[in-house]
N, C-alpha and C positions, 0 to 999 in steps of 0.2 A: 504494500500500500504506499509506504514512505518512498519507494522507487517510482512508483506512478506519478506521485505528486512532484517529485523532482523532475521526471521526465516531461510532465506537463507544463511546469514552470520555466523550462529552459527557453522555449520559443518567446515567452513573455519576457524574459531577461535579455534575450538577444534583440527582441523588438525595442525594448527601453533603451539599451546601449546604442542601438543604430539611430534612434530618434535623438538621443543626447549628442551623439557624435555629429549628426547633421545640423543640430542647433548650435553646436560649438563652432562648427565650421562657418555657418551663416553669420554668427556673431563676430567671428574674426574678420570675415569679408566686409560686413557692414560698418563696424566701429574702426577697424584698422588701428588697434592700440599701439602697434610698434611705432606708428608715426609720432606719438608723444615723446619718443626718445631718439628721433632721428631728425636732422636738420638738412634742408637743401638751400645752399647758399648760392645766389646768382650775382653776378657782377657785370650787368650790361652796361656799356659805355654810353655816355651823353650822346644822343643822335647827331651824327656828323652831317655836315652840309657837304653835298657832293658838288664839287666844282664842275662847272659846265665848260665846254670848249669856248676859247675866245670867239667873240663875234667877229664876223668878217668886217674889214673896213668899210666905212660909209663914205662914198664920194663927197668931197668937200666942195662947196660952191666958190671957196676962195681959191685963187691960183696956187699951184704948189702940190697938187695931188690929193690923195685920199687922207682923211683925218684918222688919227690913231683911235682904237677902241678905247671906251672910257674905262677907268679902272674899276675893279669890282667893289661893290658897296661895302662899307666897314661893318654895317650892321647885318651881314649876311647869315649870322647864327641864329640858333633857335630863340625865339621871344617867349617870355613866361606870360601866360594869359590869366592863370588862377594858381592859387597855392593853398594848402592846408596841413594841419598836423593830425596825425592819427591818434585816436583815443581807444581804450580798450573796451570791448564787449565781453563776449562769452570767454575769450582768451586774452592775456596780457599782450598788448599790441602797441608798438611805437613805430615812428618814421614820419617822413614828410612826403607830400604828393605835390606834383606840379603838372599843369597842362601847358604844353609847349606848342607854339606854332612854328612850324618849319618853313623856310623860304619857298618851298614847293607848294605850299598851301595846305599841306597836311597837318594833322595834329596828333600829339603823343601825350599819353599820361605816363609821367615818370615817378616811380615810387623809390625814394632814397633813404637808406638806413633802416629798411623794413626789419623788424624783429617781432615775430608772432610764433605761436606753436604751429607745428605741422598738423595737418588733418586730412580727412577724406574729401574729395570733391570740392576743393577750394577754388573760387573764381574771383575775379576782379570786376566789380560792377560799378558803373557810373549811374547814379540815380537821381531821382527828384525828391527823396525823402530827406526830412530833417534829421540831423545827428543829435541824438539824445543820449546823455549819460546813464549809465547803469543799466539794469536789466530791462527798463521800458524801451531802450533802443536797439535791443538784440534782433528783434523780428520785424522792424518796420519797413526794411528795404525792398521787400517784394510786394508791398501794399500798393505801390504806384507804378510809375514808368521807370524803366531801367535799361541800360545797354550792357550786355556782357562783353567784356573786353578779352575774355578767354580764361583759361585756366591759370591759377597763380603759378609762376614759374618757380618759385622757391619761397620758403618762409623767412628767409633772411637775405639781406643785400639790396642791391640797386637793380631796378627792372624798368623796362619800356614796353608800353602797350599802345598800339596804334588805335586811334579813334576812328570810327567809320566816317567816311566823307559825309559831310553835311551835319555832323553833330552839333546840336544847338546848345551851347554852354549856358545860355540864359534859362534853358529848361532843366538841365541837370545840375544839382547844386552840392552833390556829395559823392564820395567814394567809399565803397565797403569791400572788405575781404569777406566774401560770402560762402558759407559752407552749404552747398546745395543739397547735400544729403540729409542735413538735419534742419534746413531753413533757419539758419541763425548767422549773425555777423560775428565774425571774430574781432573785427575792429573797423573803424570808419573815420573819415575826415570830411570836415565841411569845407567846400571850395569857396574861396574868397577871391573875387576878380581882383587883378593887379591894375 
């Protein structure tokens, strides 16, 4: 009789172990706890201005032949349009953000000195949400309009993210390091126009 009970309980034990193993595997995939102890450091350089070929000489109306090409503009580098300081939300976060206008008309979000925790499915969002201190600010960034600039390249360092053409900075007033898996902000910065 005791042997029958043991034989009958074996499938139950195997089933419970299989479910526990599957739950542990799912939990590891979903939470990725090892990321709390690993850092990804990125060192993107400040966006460079690509020098274009010198313009062909323009014929001069004055005698003496063609006029020389004008010298390149001294302000041909990136121009800062907006800046902000990161504050902590779900995880301790520091760093500065700048929106840069490049001479070719494109815009780049630059995060400098970023220091936050690593996590699953982190993205950089440009949003219209207000930046609020404390827990009240953790989940506001997906309530309104936002533009995903892509996955966070690393949880530390300096990083550049291209803004889509036509992005209206008067509409988007903040930046969030957003955990898409758990719908929470790790940290955010209010953008102040320069």
